C-alpha positions as CSV (number, residue, x, y, z in Angstrom):
1,M,39.1,148.9,64.8
2,Q,42.7,149.0,66.0
3,Q,42.3,145.6,67.6
4,Q,41.0,144.2,64.3
5,F,44.0,145.6,62.5
6,K,46.4,143.9,64.9
7,N,44.6,140.6,64.5
8,W,44.8,140.9,60.7
9,I,48.6,141.5,60.9
10,Q,49.0,138.5,63.2
11,E,47.1,136.3,60.7
12,I,49.4,137.4,57.9
13,K,52.4,136.5,60.0
14,E,51.1,133.0,60.6
15,I,50.5,132.3,57.0
16,K,52.4,129.1,56.1
17,A,53.5,127.8,52.7
18,I,51.8,124.7,51.3
19,F,53.8,121.6,51.9
20,P,55.3,120.4,49.8
21,I,55.7,123.6,47.8
22,P,54.7,122.7,44.2
23,N,57.3,123.0,41.3
24,T,55.0,125.7,39.7
25,F,55.8,128.1,42.5
26,C,59.0,129.4,41.0
27,R,57.3,130.5,37.8
28,T,56.2,133.7,39.6
29,V,59.8,134.4,40.9
30,T,61.8,137.0,39.1
31,Q,64.5,137.8,41.6
32,I,66.7,134.8,40.8
33,P,66.9,132.2,38.0
34,L,64.2,129.5,37.9
35,F,66.7,126.7,38.6
36,E,68.1,128.4,41.6
37,C,64.6,129.0,43.0
38,Q,63.8,125.3,42.3
39,A,66.9,124.3,44.2
40,L,65.7,126.2,47.3
41,I,62.3,124.7,47.0
42,D,63.8,121.2,46.7
43,F,65.9,121.8,49.9
44,Y,62.7,122.9,51.7
45,N,60.8,119.9,50.6
46,N,63.7,117.4,51.3
47,T,64.2,118.7,54.8
48,N,60.5,118.6,55.9
49,G,60.0,122.3,55.7
50,K,56.6,122.0,57.4
51,D,58.5,121.2,60.6
52,W,60.9,124.1,60.4
53,P,60.7,126.8,63.1
54,K,58.2,129.6,62.6
55,I,60.9,132.1,61.8
56,L,61.5,130.2,58.6
57,L,58.0,129.0,57.8
58,N,56.4,132.4,57.5
59,K,58.7,133.4,54.6
60,W,59.9,130.3,52.7
61,G,57.4,129.5,50.0
62,V,55.0,132.3,51.2
63,T,56.3,135.2,49.1
64,N,57.8,135.1,45.6
65,R,60.9,137.0,46.8
66,P,63.3,134.2,47.8
67,C,66.1,136.7,48.5
68,Q,64.1,137.9,51.5
69,W,63.6,134.4,52.8
70,E,65.3,133.6,56.2
71,G,68.9,132.5,55.6
72,V,69.0,133.3,51.9
73,K,71.3,136.0,50.6
74,C,71.5,137.2,47.0
75,R,73.7,139.4,44.9
76,A,73.3,140.5,41.3
77,G,70.3,138.2,40.8
78,H,71.9,135.0,42.2
79,V,71.9,133.2,45.5
80,I,75.3,133.6,47.0
81,A,74.8,132.4,50.5
82,L,72.5,129.9,52.4
83,R,72.8,130.0,56.2
84,L,70.4,127.9,58.2
85,T,72.3,127.1,61.5
86,E,70.8,125.5,64.6
87,K,67.3,125.2,63.2
88,K,66.8,121.5,64.0
89,I,66.3,120.8,60.3
90,T,66.0,117.1,59.3
91,G,66.1,115.2,56.1
92,T,68.7,115.1,53.3
93,I,70.5,117.6,51.1
94,P,69.0,117.4,47.5
95,E,71.2,116.9,44.4
96,S,69.8,120.1,43.0
97,I,71.9,122.0,45.6
98,G,74.6,121.9,42.9
99,D,72.4,124.3,40.8
100,L,73.3,127.1,43.2
101,S,76.5,127.6,41.2
102,Y,77.0,131.2,42.4
103,L,77.0,130.1,46.0
104,T,80.0,131.3,48.0
105,S,78.8,130.3,51.4
106,L,76.8,127.2,52.5
107,N,76.4,127.0,56.3
108,I,73.9,124.4,57.7
109,Y,75.8,124.0,61.0
110,K,74.2,122.1,63.9
111,N,71.1,120.5,62.5
112,N,69.9,116.9,62.1
113,L,70.6,116.4,58.4
114,T,71.2,112.8,57.3
115,G,72.3,110.9,54.2
116,T,75.4,111.4,52.1
117,L,77.0,114.4,50.5
118,P,75.4,115.0,47.0
119,K,77.8,114.5,44.1
120,S,76.6,117.8,42.6
121,L,78.3,119.6,45.5
122,S,81.4,119.7,43.3
123,N,79.5,122.1,41.0
124,L,79.8,124.9,43.6
125,T,83.1,126.1,42.3
126,Q,82.6,129.6,43.7
127,L,82.2,128.2,47.3
128,T,84.6,129.7,49.8
129,F,82.8,128.6,53.0
130,L,81.3,125.1,53.5
131,S,80.1,124.2,57.0
132,L,77.9,121.1,57.6
133,R,79.3,120.5,61.1
134,S,77.3,118.8,63.8
135,N,74.8,116.9,61.7
136,Q,74.3,113.2,61.1
137,L,75.7,113.0,57.6
138,N,77.5,109.8,56.6
139,G,79.2,108.0,53.8
140,P,82.6,108.8,52.2
141,L,84.0,112.2,51.3
142,P,83.7,112.3,47.5
143,E,86.9,112.6,45.4
144,S,85.2,115.4,43.6
145,I,85.5,117.6,46.6
146,G,88.9,118.6,45.2
147,K,87.1,120.7,42.5
148,L,86.1,123.3,45.1
149,S,89.3,125.1,44.4
150,Q,88.2,128.4,45.9
151,L,87.3,126.9,49.3
152,E,88.8,128.6,52.3
153,I,86.8,127.0,55.1
154,L,85.9,123.3,55.1
155,A,84.0,122.3,58.2
156,L,82.5,118.7,58.2
157,G,83.2,117.7,61.7
158,N,80.9,116.0,64.2
159,N,79.2,113.8,61.6
160,Q,79.5,110.1,60.7
161,F,81.6,110.3,57.6
162,S,83.7,107.2,56.9
163,G,86.3,106.0,54.5
164,S,89.6,107.8,53.7
165,I,90.4,111.4,53.2
166,P,90.5,111.8,49.4
167,N,93.9,112.6,47.9
168,S,92.2,115.3,45.8
169,I,91.9,117.4,49.0
170,G,95.4,118.6,48.1
171,N,93.8,120.7,45.3
172,L,92.1,123.0,47.8
173,I,95.1,125.3,47.8
174,Q,93.2,128.3,49.2
175,L,92.1,126.3,52.2
176,E,92.7,127.9,55.6
177,V,90.6,125.9,57.9
178,M,89.9,122.1,57.7
179,Y,87.6,120.6,60.4
180,L,87.0,116.9,59.8
181,D,87.1,115.9,63.5
182,N,84.7,113.5,65.3
183,N,83.9,111.3,62.3
184,Q,84.8,107.7,61.4
185,L,87.4,108.5,58.8
186,S,90.1,105.9,58.4
187,G,93.2,105.2,56.3
188,V,96.4,107.3,56.1
189,L,96.8,111.0,56.1
190,P,97.3,111.9,52.4
191,K,100.7,113.4,51.5
192,S,98.9,115.9,49.3
193,I,97.8,117.7,52.4
194,S,101.3,119.3,52.5
195,Q,100.2,121.3,49.4
196,L,97.7,123.3,51.5
197,T,100.3,125.8,52.5
198,Q,97.6,128.4,53.5
199,L,96.2,126.1,56.2
200,E,96.0,127.7,59.6
201,N,93.8,125.2,61.4
202,I,93.5,121.4,61.0
203,R,91.3,119.3,63.2
204,L,91.3,115.5,62.4
205,N,90.9,114.4,66.0
206,N,88.6,111.5,67.1
207,N,88.8,109.5,63.9
208,K,90.3,106.2,63.0
209,L,93.2,107.5,60.9
210,N,96.3,105.4,60.9
211,G,99.8,105.1,59.4
212,S,102.7,107.4,60.0
213,L,102.6,111.2,59.9
214,P,104.1,112.4,56.6
215,K,107.3,114.3,56.9
216,S,105.9,116.9,54.6
217,I,103.5,118.1,57.3
218,G,106.3,120.4,58.3
219,N,105.7,122.4,55.2
220,L,102.4,123.9,56.6
221,L,104.2,126.8,58.1
222,Q,101.1,128.9,58.5
223,L,99.5,126.4,60.9
224,E,98.2,127.8,64.2
225,E,96.4,124.6,65.3
226,L,97.1,120.9,64.4
227,N,94.9,118.4,66.3
228,L,95.5,114.8,65.3
229,S,94.5,113.4,68.7
230,S,92.6,110.2,69.4
231,N,93.5,108.3,66.2
232,N,95.6,105.3,65.5
233,F,98.7,107.0,64.1
234,N,102.0,105.1,64.5
235,G,105.7,105.4,63.9
236,T,107.8,108.3,65.1
237,I,106.8,112.0,65.2
238,P,108.6,113.6,62.3
239,I,111.4,116.0,63.1
240,S,109.9,118.4,60.5
241,I,107.0,119.1,62.9
242,G,109.5,121.3,64.7
243,K,109.0,123.8,61.8
244,L,105.5,124.5,63.0
245,S,106.7,127.0,65.5
246,Q,103.4,129.0,65.6
247,A,101.1,126.0,65.9
248,K,99.3,124.5,68.9
249,I,99.8,120.8,68.4
250,D,97.9,117.9,69.9
251,L,98.9,114.3,69.2
252,S,97.4,112.8,72.3
253,N,95.8,109.3,72.4
254,N,97.8,107.8,69.6
255,Q,99.1,104.9,71.5
256,Q,101.6,103.7,68.9
257,L,103.1,107.1,68.1
258,S,106.6,107.6,69.5
259,G,109.3,110.2,69.5
260,F,109.1,113.6,71.2
261,I,107.4,116.8,70.3
262,C,110.0,119.2,71.8
263,S,111.1,120.4,68.3
264,A,107.6,122.1,68.0
265,V,107.6,123.7,71.5
266,T,108.1,127.4,71.7
267,E,106.7,128.5,75.1
268,I,109.7,127.2,77.0
269,P,113.4,126.6,76.0
270,P,114.0,123.3,74.1
271,I,116.4,122.2,76.9
272,E,113.6,122.4,79.4
273,C,111.3,120.5,77.2
274,E,113.9,117.7,76.7
275,A,114.2,117.4,80.4
276,L,110.4,116.7,80.6
277,F,110.7,114.2,77.8
278,D,113.4,112.3,79.8
279,I,110.9,112.0,82.6
280,Y,108.2,111.0,80.2
281,Q,110.4,108.0,79.1
282,L,110.3,106.6,82.6
283,N,106.6,105.8,82.4
284,I,105.1,106.6,79.0
285,D,101.8,104.9,79.6
286,K,101.1,106.8,82.8
287,L,102.3,110.2,81.7
288,R,100.6,109.9,78.2
289,K,97.3,109.9,80.1
290,N,98.3,113.3,81.6
291,D,98.8,114.8,78.1
292,W,102.6,114.6,78.3
293,N,104.3,114.7,74.9
294,E,100.9,114.9,73.3
295,T,100.7,118.7,72.7
296,N,103.4,121.3,72.1
297,I,102.1,123.3,75.1
298,P,104.0,121.7,78.0
299,C,102.8,124.4,80.4
300,G,99.4,122.9,79.9
301,W,100.5,119.4,80.7
302,D,99.2,117.9,83.9
303,D,101.4,118.6,86.9
304,V,103.5,121.2,85.1
305,A,103.3,124.9,85.7
306,C,105.3,127.8,84.1
307,K,106.2,131.3,84.9
308,N,107.8,133.8,82.6
309,G,108.5,131.3,79.9
310,H,110.1,128.7,82.2
311,I,109.0,125.7,84.1
312,S,108.5,126.7,87.7
313,K,106.7,123.7,89.1
314,L,106.9,119.9,88.5
315,D,104.7,117.7,90.7
316,L,104.9,114.0,89.7
317,S,104.0,112.4,93.0
318,N,102.5,108.9,92.9
319,K,103.0,108.3,89.2
320,Q,104.7,104.9,89.5
321,L,107.9,106.3,88.0
322,T,110.9,104.0,88.1
323,G,114.6,104.1,87.4
324,S,117.0,106.9,88.4
325,I,116.2,110.6,88.5
326,P,117.2,112.0,85.1
327,E,120.2,114.2,85.2
328,S,118.5,116.6,82.7
329,I,116.2,117.8,85.4
330,G,119.2,119.9,86.4
331,N,118.4,122.0,83.3
332,L,115.2,123.2,84.9
333,I,117.1,125.9,86.6
334,Y,114.0,128.1,87.2
335,L,112.1,125.4,89.2
336,E,110.6,126.6,92.4
337,E,108.9,123.3,93.4
338,L,110.0,119.8,92.6
339,S,108.0,116.8,93.9
340,L,108.9,113.3,92.9
341,S,107.5,111.6,96.0
342,K,105.7,108.3,96.3
343,N,107.4,106.7,93.2
344,Q,109.9,104.0,92.8
345,F,113.0,106.0,91.9
346,S,116.3,104.3,92.7
347,G,119.9,105.2,92.6
348,S,121.5,108.2,94.3
349,I,120.2,111.8,94.6
350,P,121.9,113.6,91.7
351,E,124.4,116.3,92.3
352,F,122.5,118.7,90.0
353,I,120.0,119.4,92.8
354,G,122.4,121.9,94.1
355,Q,122.2,123.9,90.9
356,L,118.5,124.7,91.2
357,K,119.0,128.0,92.9
358,H,115.3,129.1,92.7
359,L,114.1,125.9,94.4
360,K,111.8,126.5,97.4
361,T,110.3,123.0,97.8
362,L,112.0,119.6,97.2
363,R,110.1,116.4,97.9
364,L,111.8,113.1,97.1
365,N,110.3,111.1,99.9
366,N,108.8,107.6,99.7
367,N,111.2,106.3,97.0
368,Q,114.0,103.8,97.0
369,L,116.9,106.3,96.7
370,S,120.2,105.2,98.2
371,G,123.7,106.6,98.7
372,P,124.6,109.8,100.6
373,I,122.9,113.1,100.7
374,P,124.9,115.3,98.3
375,E,126.7,118.4,99.7
376,I,124.8,121.6,99.4
377,R,127.1,124.3,98.2
378,G,125.0,127.4,99.1
379,N,123.0,127.6,95.8
380,L,119.7,126.5,97.6
381,N,119.4,129.6,99.7
382,L,115.7,129.9,99.0
383,L,114.9,126.3,100.0
384,K,112.1,126.1,102.6
385,I,111.0,122.4,102.5
386,L,113.4,119.5,102.1
387,D,111.8,116.0,102.4
388,L,114.0,113.0,101.8
389,S,112.2,110.7,104.2
390,K,111.3,107.0,103.7
391,N,114.2,106.2,101.4
392,Q,117.4,104.1,101.8
393,L,119.8,107.0,102.1
394,S,123.1,106.3,103.9
395,G,126.2,108.1,105.0
396,S,126.1,111.2,107.3
397,I,124.0,114.3,107.3
398,P,126.1,117.0,105.4
399,E,127.2,119.9,107.6
400,S,126.2,122.2,104.7
401,I,122.5,121.5,105.4
402,G,122.7,123.9,108.3
403,N,123.5,126.7,105.9
404,L,120.0,126.7,104.5
405,K,118.8,129.7,106.4
406,Q,115.3,129.7,104.9
407,L,114.7,126.0,105.6
408,E,111.4,125.5,107.5
409,G,111.1,121.8,107.2
410,L,113.8,119.1,107.2
411,H,112.4,115.5,106.9
412,L,115.1,112.8,107.0
413,H,113.3,110.1,109.0
414,E,113.2,106.4,108.1
415,N,116.4,106.2,106.2
416,A,119.8,104.5,106.9
417,L,121.7,107.6,107.8
418,C,124.8,107.1,110.1
419,G,127.3,109.1,111.9
420,N,127.2,112.2,114.2
421,I,124.4,114.8,113.8
422,P,126.2,118.0,112.6
423,L,126.2,121.0,114.9
424,S,125.0,123.2,112.0
425,L,121.5,121.7,112.4
426,M,121.1,124.1,115.4
427,N,120.8,126.9,112.8
428,L,117.5,125.6,111.6
429,K,114.0,126.0,112.9
430,P,113.6,122.9,115.0
431,Y,109.8,122.4,115.1
432,R,109.9,120.8,111.6
433,V,113.0,118.6,111.9
434,S,112.5,114.9,111.8
435,L,115.4,112.4,112.2
436,K,113.8,109.3,113.7
437,N,114.4,105.7,112.6
438,N,118.0,106.2,111.4
439,H,121.4,105.2,112.8
440,L,122.4,108.6,113.9
441,T,124.4,109.6,117.0
442,A,125.3,112.8,118.8
443,S,128.6,113.2,120.7
444,N,128.5,117.0,121.3
445,Q,126.6,118.0,124.4
446,D,125.3,121.2,122.8
447,I,123.6,119.3,119.9
448,I,122.3,116.7,122.4
449,N,120.7,119.3,124.5
450,W,119.2,121.0,121.4
451,L,117.8,117.8,120.1
452,N,116.4,116.7,123.4
453,R,114.8,120.1,124.0
454,H,113.1,120.3,120.6
455,L,112.6,116.7,119.5
456,N,111.5,115.3,122.9
457,H,114.1,112.4,122.9
458,E,112.3,110.8,119.9
459,W,115.4,111.2,117.8
460,E,117.5,109.1,120.2
461,T,115.1,106.3,121.1
462,S,114.4,105.4,117.5
463,Q,118.1,105.2,116.4
464,T,119.8,101.9,115.8
465,V,123.4,100.9,115.1
466,C,124.7,101.6,111.6
467,P,124.6,98.2,109.8
468,Q,127.4,99.1,107.4
469,K,129.7,99.8,110.4
470,I,128.8,96.6,112.1
471,W,129.8,94.5,109.0
472,L,133.0,96.5,108.5
473,M,133.8,96.1,112.2
474,I,133.3,92.4,112.0
475,L,135.5,92.3,108.9
476,A,138.2,94.3,110.6
477,I,138.2,92.1,113.7
478,L,138.4,89.0,111.6
479,L,141.3,90.5,109.7
480,L,143.1,91.3,113.0
481,A,142.4,87.8,114.4
482,I,143.5,85.9,111.3
483,G,146.5,88.2,110.8
484,I,147.8,87.8,114.3
485,V,147.4,84.1,114.2
486,I,149.3,83.9,110.9
487,A,152.0,86.2,112.1
488,T,152.6,84.4,115.4
489,I,152.1,80.7,115.0
490,K,154.9,78.4,113.8
491,T,154.7,76.7,110.5
492,P,154.1,73.0,111.1
493,M,157.2,70.8,110.6
494,V,155.1,68.3,108.7
495,W,154.4,70.9,106.0
496,K,158.2,71.6,105.8
497,K,159.1,68.0,105.4
498,R,156.5,67.4,102.8
499,F,157.7,70.5,100.8
500,I,161.4,69.3,100.8
501,T,160.3,65.7,99.8
502,L,158.3,67.2,96.9
503,L,161.2,69.3,95.8
504,Q,163.6,66.2,95.8
505,K,161.1,64.1,93.8
506,T,160.7,66.8,91.2
507,F,164.5,67.1,90.6
508,R,165.1,63.4,90.6
509,N,163.0,63.0,87.4
510,E,161.5,59.7,88.6
511,N,159.1,59.6,85.7
512,S,161.9,59.3,83.0
513,I,162.7,55.9,81.3
514,K,164.9,53.8,83.6
515,P,168.2,52.7,82.1
516,E,169.3,49.1,81.9
517,I,170.3,47.7,85.4
518,K,174.0,48.0,86.0
519,P,176.2,47.5,89.0
520,V,176.1,50.6,91.3
521,R,179.3,52.6,91.2
522,F,180.7,54.5,94.2
523,D,180.9,57.9,92.5
524,S,177.1,57.8,91.6
525,K,176.3,57.2,95.3
526,V,178.3,60.3,96.3
527,S,176.7,62.3,93.6
528,E,173.2,61.3,94.8
529,V,174.1,62.2,98.4
530,I,175.4,65.7,97.4
531,K,172.4,66.3,95.3
532,S,170.0,65.3,98.0
533,S,171.8,67.5,100.6
534,F,171.7,70.4,98.2
535,L,168.0,70.0,97.6
536,S,167.4,69.8,101.4
537,I,169.3,73.0,102.1
538,L,167.6,74.7,99.1
539,G,164.2,73.5,100.4
540,V,165.0,74.9,103.9
541,Y,165.8,78.4,102.6
542,V,162.8,78.4,100.2
543,W,160.6,77.3,103.1
544,K,162.1,80.1,105.3
545,L,161.4,82.6,102.5
546,F,157.8,81.3,102.3
547,G,157.6,81.7,106.1
548,I,158.7,85.3,106.0
549,L,156.2,86.1,103.3
550,W,153.5,84.3,105.3
551,K,154.3,86.5,108.3
552,L,154.2,89.6,106.2
553,F,150.8,88.6,104.9
554,G,149.6,88.2,108.5
555,I,151.0,91.7,109.4
556,F,149.3,93.2,106.3
557,M,146.0,91.8,107.4
558,I,146.5,93.2,110.9
559,L,147.3,96.7,109.5
560,L,144.3,96.5,107.2
561,G,142.0,95.6,110.1
562,I,143.5,98.5,112.1
563,L,142.9,101.0,109.3
564,I,139.3,99.9,108.9
565,I,138.7,100.3,112.7
566,L,140.4,103.7,112.7
567,G,138.2,104.9,109.8
568,L,135.0,103.7,111.4
569,L,135.5,104.8,115.0
570,K,137.9,107.7,114.8
571,T,138.9,108.9,118.3
572,A,136.9,106.5,120.3
573,G,138.0,103.7,118.1
574,I,141.7,104.5,118.6
575,V,141.2,104.3,122.4
576,G,139.3,101.0,122.1
577,L,141.9,99.6,119.8
578,F,144.7,100.6,122.2
579,F,143.0,98.6,125.0
580,I,142.5,95.5,122.8
581,F,146.3,95.4,122.1
582,L,147.0,96.2,125.7
583,F,145.0,93.1,126.7
584,F,146.9,91.0,124.1
585,I,150.3,92.3,125.2
586,V,149.5,91.6,128.9
587,D,148.4,88.1,128.0
588,L,151.7,87.5,126.1
589,L,153.8,88.8,128.9
590,I,151.9,86.7,131.4
591,K,152.3,83.6,129.2
592,Y,155.9,83.8,128.0
593,G,157.9,86.4,129.9
594,Y,157.0,86.6,133.5
595,K,155.8,83.0,133.8
596,I,159.4,81.7,133.5
597,L,160.8,84.4,135.7
598,L,158.3,84.1,138.5
599,Q,158.4,80.3,138.4
600,K,162.1,80.5,139.3
601,T,161.8,83.3,141.9
602,F,158.4,83.2,143.6
603,G,157.1,79.8,142.5
604,I,153.7,78.9,141.5
605,L,152.1,81.6,143.7
606,G,153.8,84.4,141.6
607,V,152.3,83.0,138.4
608,Y,148.7,83.2,139.8
609,V,149.4,86.7,141.1
610,W,150.3,87.9,137.7
611,K,147.4,85.9,136.2
612,L,145.0,87.8,138.5
613,F,146.7,91.0,137.6
614,G,146.2,90.3,133.9
615,I,142.5,89.5,134.5
616,F,142.2,92.7,136.4
617,M,143.8,94.7,133.5
618,I,141.4,93.0,131.0
619,L,138.3,93.9,133.1
620,L,139.5,97.4,133.6
621,G,140.1,97.8,129.9
622,I,136.6,96.5,129.1
623,L,135.1,99.0,131.6
624,I,137.1,101.9,130.1
625,I,136.0,100.9,126.6
626,F,132.4,100.7,127.8
627,V,132.5,104.2,129.3
628,I,134.2,105.7,126.2
629,L,132.1,104.0,123.6
630,Y,128.7,104.0,125.2
631,V,128.5,107.8,125.0
632,G,129.4,108.2,121.3
633,I,128.9,104.8,119.6
634,G,127.0,102.2,121.4
635,F,127.1,98.9,123.3
636,V,127.4,96.8,120.2
637,Y,131.0,97.8,119.5
638,I,132.0,96.8,123.1
639,F,130.7,93.4,122.4
640,L,132.6,93.3,119.1
641,F,135.8,94.4,120.7
642,F,135.5,91.6,123.3
643,I,134.7,89.1,120.6
644,G,137.8,90.3,118.7
645,Y,140.0,89.8,121.8
646,L,138.7,86.3,122.3
647,L,139.3,85.5,118.6
648,I,142.9,86.7,118.9
649,K,143.6,85.0,122.2
650,Y,142.0,81.6,121.4
651,G,143.0,81.7,117.8
652,Y,146.6,82.0,119.0
653,K,146.2,79.1,121.4
654,I,144.5,76.9,118.8
655,G,147.2,77.7,116.2
656,N,150.0,76.8,118.6
657,Y,148.2,73.7,119.7
658,S,147.7,72.6,116.1
659,V,151.4,73.1,115.4
660,R,152.4,71.0,118.3
661,R,150.0,68.3,117.2
662,L,151.4,68.3,113.7
663,D,154.9,68.3,114.8
């Protein structure tokens, strides 16, 4: 008996309504008005009720108490809510839905409804909640939607709505949430949207909206979310968007939208956001794909991390960034890690690096940076990794690098660094120091031993001569050679004669109109002789003055060459320079002083003795230069010194020979 009762109950549960439910069904309904009951029946029939899930089928159209049907809620004899979410309902919404005039909530979220929105929807003036999200509805949004003046939630996203957003949407002054995302809406964003001052959430992303963003969007001060991403908006981001201080803003994937969003950023100081924007300007296309300048949450941008309301990490390695490193990065004073490696940055390393006192890792390797390494003034006490390798850095290694007591890795290889390696490097942990492929030298035995012990001679064998010093040395030697030649050779007599002749012709005024031929008078001949003599004497003194100035010019060139050599070679250079002049003086003494003396006293044998002595002095000087310079500078400078000496010597000979030939 008990089993029969259970079977009977089960049969009752499986009773289904007739499909379609006839219009006469509602005559037996007393809970709600006839037209409201008929609207529910129409909805059931239009949406293929026979295919609804069992949980709906065993109530809809089975009993004459619609307020107990699944998803229907009544109050005071009227239907006030219809909620049928995620029930795989298909079909279209009937026009009679507008007869549910007491409806305050209509939620048919995530089904398979098709067709357009019925015009009668505008009759639901009591509606506060309307969600038809995630269906397959299409067509335009009706202008009459603006009549739903009590609406607080409007959720029509994830459908196929097209056309523009009606201007009447500005009448929904009670609206708090507007989800129209993932549709095919086009046209401009209506200015009337600024009237919706109660709005807290706007999602219009993934549409085809275009035009510029209205400045009045900054009036929506209650906004907590503004998502306009993946549209075709253009123009500049309005400054007024900065008023939306509470909103999470997403403007990503609007390729023609420019400007910066920092005015709307609150999670980090504006000055830090502006520093990020300066970097963003270096490669907008690349960084736009990483969400940069697309949302007002920079701590969520790719390659950016924050701590305690400040940017703590910035890793932009391999982003094809070009130009110089923006100075504004110096405003990111709480940075702990900065990596700009494997880009195409050029210019010098900015001085502001020394201001980042919280920095622990600095990677600028694999760029095109040039110029010297800036002095480190003690602010980078926490720095552990410094990688400046594979750039074009020049100059010497700053002594102050040795003050970085926490440094565990120093990578300076494959640059163009010159000069002596500072002793302070011995303060660092040697197992992570890399100096190969530069132009570095070491003159102190302590640093040489330290380098050989820890870097296995690799630092030394990979070093080459500093190219800048080579060119400066060549310039200095040329200046010395030319200056000495100018200062010592005689001015050719031919030049002197030509100068005086030119002076006489100028004062004779030979181009003036010749007077009528008259007999030559004696006094005119005397005058001409006096004038010619005066011009000759004047020409001689002017020429002497020119000669003095010419000699002074030669001396100036000599001094300039000496100064360059002294600046390049310091102590070793002074010694080398001394021997060059020593060779030159010995040669002059041999040629002009002792040659005459010895010819008179010891004959030709004495001349050759002193010649041999001069050659011995030259060879001895070269040997001394070699010994001095090989340790600290290199063999190349010995060669250059010798070339300089030959230039001086043979330049002098050629100059004198030329003078004799001209004379």
